[in-house]
C-alpha angles and dihedrals in degrees: 000000000000120000117251117236130196131204126205138192138173094235136030095244090053090049091050090051092051089048090055090050090051093050090047091051090051090050092051089047102237128134118262099208103112091200093065101029112127137196089256090057090056090047091057088052092047091054091058098041102039111104137167099049125122111250094246092048091049091049091049091051091051091048091052092050095045092045101046113010110038100065098029104051105346093106094055111119115241095226092068099033113130136183089246088062091057092046091050089049092053091046090053092049091052103038104029104026091037097230118162116244091249090057091048087051090056091050088050091054091060096040092049091054091049094050091045088067087058089055093047091051092044097244087120127038090213139353108272090203093061110129090348095123095043091050091049091049088056092043091053089041092226092147086077130043123247107299120229098205135019121231119236090258093049092047091051091048092049097048093037091056092050092048096051114116110258095018107148090217094053092113089066092060098089093051094047092048091049091051094048099043099041099038089221121159117252091251090052093049092045090051095045111125130199090246089057090065120079104199092179098054094028104234138118123222116219108197106140144005136214127220134195109213144162114259121198133185128195095254097046119089093203130031124238129221120249140165127246134183128214139181117227114287092222137030088247090062091060104073150135116246120201109241111232118214092251090056093046090051091048094050092048088048089054092049091050092047093051091049091051096050097034099245121154135162113270099169130099118196113184106311093337134096139135091078117184100217110055135148126243090279092055094251123136119261119244138197097265093053093045093049091050089051091050091052091053093045091050091048097048095040092052093045091052090054093046092050092047092051094043095244142342111316134187113267093018113149111230131166115264125224106275141155133225089262088062088068090063089051088049092057090049091051095046091052092051092047090050092052095244113177113272094235091050092050091050092046095048092052093044097237125155091209133040088217089070091048094051103032100041110021105033121079113175109214122231091236091056092047090052091050092048094048090055085075088070092064090077090060102042118123114275091239091062108115110218 
């Protein structure tokens, strides 16, 4: 026996309108119990009601829904649907399923239309997908290309977020600080051993690097990943880097953390072991893992700011899309801005030529240029009217 349902309204016109919605739902063939109504139910309704689309566009929309929405979140009940559910869904499409942001945007177009019917028929108070894709684009920083160097404000935001108490990415702080304030390459940082750090005299010895690469042989269809170790290609690559206090603090923080949780290096790569930066299994970190971590940090840091401010606002400082190699560029830029001696800058970065240091790795920020040009105001002609 089917359960009886009642509908109510304050006025007769409102009741008639709800009655029309009910009749339309029955025509479409979806259930009318708002407590059990799902996204898939709204989709069935959307397929019948959606008009004005070209046939190929409509078929493409249906394909996107059937392919990515139906089985992943289609069974979620509307009564408990939250914006965080939609964000998590888009994150999964991008990070786990590997969809490009433009494709996720297309999925969003369909899903937003489907959920909008739930708003129109008062199953939802508002559309939980509103602004979700635009916020995620900003969170993933896809509006800008990969940035080569962070500004001072971006660097402070990045490290400040990692250092916050309770931040789930806090364990990445020592590695990121070491990369920024030594200017070392990712392979050099990954290969850094405890015996390479002189805590008494405050310097770091760079004498090798490790690399995680794809190896192929003629018989194998697919390559396999393997580690390799190398000594510096040039004499300039073999160097001593002064250890700044912030780096020393970060490395001691890493040592304390590993002692607390019982992590120690278990990997041997060539003649090297006892690496500083290892994962929970004791294996060395590599570029792919670090870059994935950076993408997640950028996303969550930006989303926290967007949530706190109630949306994306003009002038808001958010983290750009950047890679671990950008941190080396950032160190080069900070040294130039601070007026560090040319020979020292070249030596720290391990370059044979200062041209490489200045032309490739140094990116003077607009804010610094503005500050420097203010010095000219003391020498402007007296007739200049400020």
